[in-house]
C-alpha positions as CSV (number, residue, x, y, z in Angstrom):
1,X,-1.1,1.1,-20.0
2,X,-0.4,2.5,-17.2
3,X,-2.4,2.2,-14.3
4,X,-2.0,3.9,-10.6
5,X,-4.3,2.3,-7.6
6,X,-3.9,4.1,-4.6
7,X,-5.2,2.1,-1.4
8,X,-6.9,4.4,1.8
9,X,-7.4,2.6,5.4
10,X,-9.7,5.0,7.0
11,X,-9.9,3.9,10.5
12,X,-12.1,6.2,11.9
13,X,-14.7,4.2,9.2
14,X,-13.2,0.8,9.8
15,X,-12.9,0.7,5.6
16,X,-10.4,0.4,2.9
17,X,-10.7,1.8,-0.1
18,X,-9.1,1.2,-3.3
19,X,-9.5,3.6,-6.6
20,X,-7.8,2.8,-9.2
21,X,-6.4,5.6,-12.5
22,X,-5.7,5.5,-15.7
23,X,-3.6,7.5,-18.3
24,X,-5.8,7.5,-21.1
25,X,-5.2,10.5,-23.4
26,X,-3.5,9.7,-26.5
27,X,-1.3,12.1,-26.8
28,X,1.0,10.8,-23.5
29,X,2.0,7.9,-24.3
30,X,5.6,9.4,-25.7
31,X,6.1,11.4,-22.8
32,X,8.0,9.4,-20.2
33,X,6.2,7.9,-17.1
34,X,8.8,10.0,-14.9
35,X,7.0,13.2,-16.6
36,X,3.1,12.2,-15.8
37,X,1.6,14.4,-13.7
38,X,-1.7,14.2,-11.1
39,X,-3.8,15.6,-13.7
40,X,-3.1,12.8,-16.0
41,X,-4.4,10.4,-14.3
42,X,-8.2,10.0,-15.1
43,X,-10.3,8.1,-12.3
44,X,-11.4,4.7,-14.1
45,X,-13.0,2.8,-10.8
46,X,-13.5,3.3,-6.7
47,X,-14.6,0.0,-4.9
48,X,-14.9,0.9,-1.0
49,X,-14.0,-3.0,1.6
50,X,-15.9,-2.9,5.3
51,X,-12.4,-3.1,7.3
52,X,-13.2,-6.2,9.2
53,X,-13.7,-8.3,5.7
54,X,-9.7,-7.2,4.7
55,X,-8.9,-8.2,8.3
56,X,-10.2,-11.2,8.0
57,X,-8.4,-12.3,4.7
58,X,-5.3,-10.6,6.0
59,X,-5.4,-12.9,9.0
60,X,-5.4,-16.1,6.4
61,X,-9.5,-16.6,7.0
62,X,-9.9,-15.6,3.1
63,X,-8.1,-15.1,0.3
64,X,-7.0,-11.1,-0.2
65,X,-7.1,-11.5,-3.7
66,X,-10.6,-13.0,-4.1
67,X,-11.7,-10.6,-1.7
68,X,-10.1,-7.2,-2.8
69,X,-11.5,-8.9,-6.6
70,X,-15.2,-7.8,-6.8
71,X,-18.1,-8.2,-9.7
72,X,-17.0,-5.1,-10.7
73,X,-13.5,-4.8,-9.8
74,X,-11.5,-7.2,-11.4
75,X,-7.7,-6.6,-11.7
76,X,-4.9,-9.0,-13.9
77,X,-3.7,-11.8,-11.7
78,X,-0.9,-10.0,-11.3
79,X,-1.9,-6.4,-10.4
80,X,-4.5,-8.3,-7.9
81,X,-1.6,-9.9,-6.3
82,X,0.5,-7.3,-5.8
83,X,-2.5,-5.5,-4.3
84,X,-2.6,-7.3,-2.1
85,X,0.8,-7.3,-0.5
86,X,0.3,-3.5,-0.8
87,X,-2.8,-3.7,1.1
88,X,-0.7,-6.1,3.8
89,X,1.6,-3.5,4.3
90,X,-0.8,-0.8,4.8
91,X,-2.7,-2.7,7.4
92,X,1.0,-4.1,8.6
93,X,1.8,-0.1,9.3
94,X,1.3,2.0,12.5
95,X,1.2,5.0,11.2
96,X,0.5,4.5,7.2
97,X,-3.5,5.6,5.9
98,X,-2.5,4.8,2.4
99,X,-0.5,3.4,-0.3
100,X,0.0,4.1,-3.7
101,X,0.9,1.0,-7.1
102,X,2.0,2.2,-10.0
103,X,1.7,-0.6,-13.3
104,X,3.4,0.3,-17.2
105,X,2.2,-3.0,-19.4
106,X,4.7,-1.1,-22.1
107,X,7.8,-2.2,-19.8
108,X,9.3,-5.8,-21.0
109,X,9.3,-7.8,-18.4
110,X,12.5,-8.8,-17.5
């Protein structure tokens, strides 16, 4: 499955939002990743976090992977680990307010 995660840091509301998208149209299986359009991704789930909780987890008070995983949002550990890294980088950036990760489980691991 081809998935992407959009992480948005909202400093004015002190919130982090993670949106999970996936390509679910079976007719797009043979379309190369480079040729996918934004409209080919379907919003699967959206989770919002308190910014203080995320900052605390980044500081090491809590496990960030555990903080990002919830009852309704539970990505695979390897995805969750990469999401945690991206969130840490996002909170470390001075001017960035969003970032995205893309995963394709059809690409063989090296």
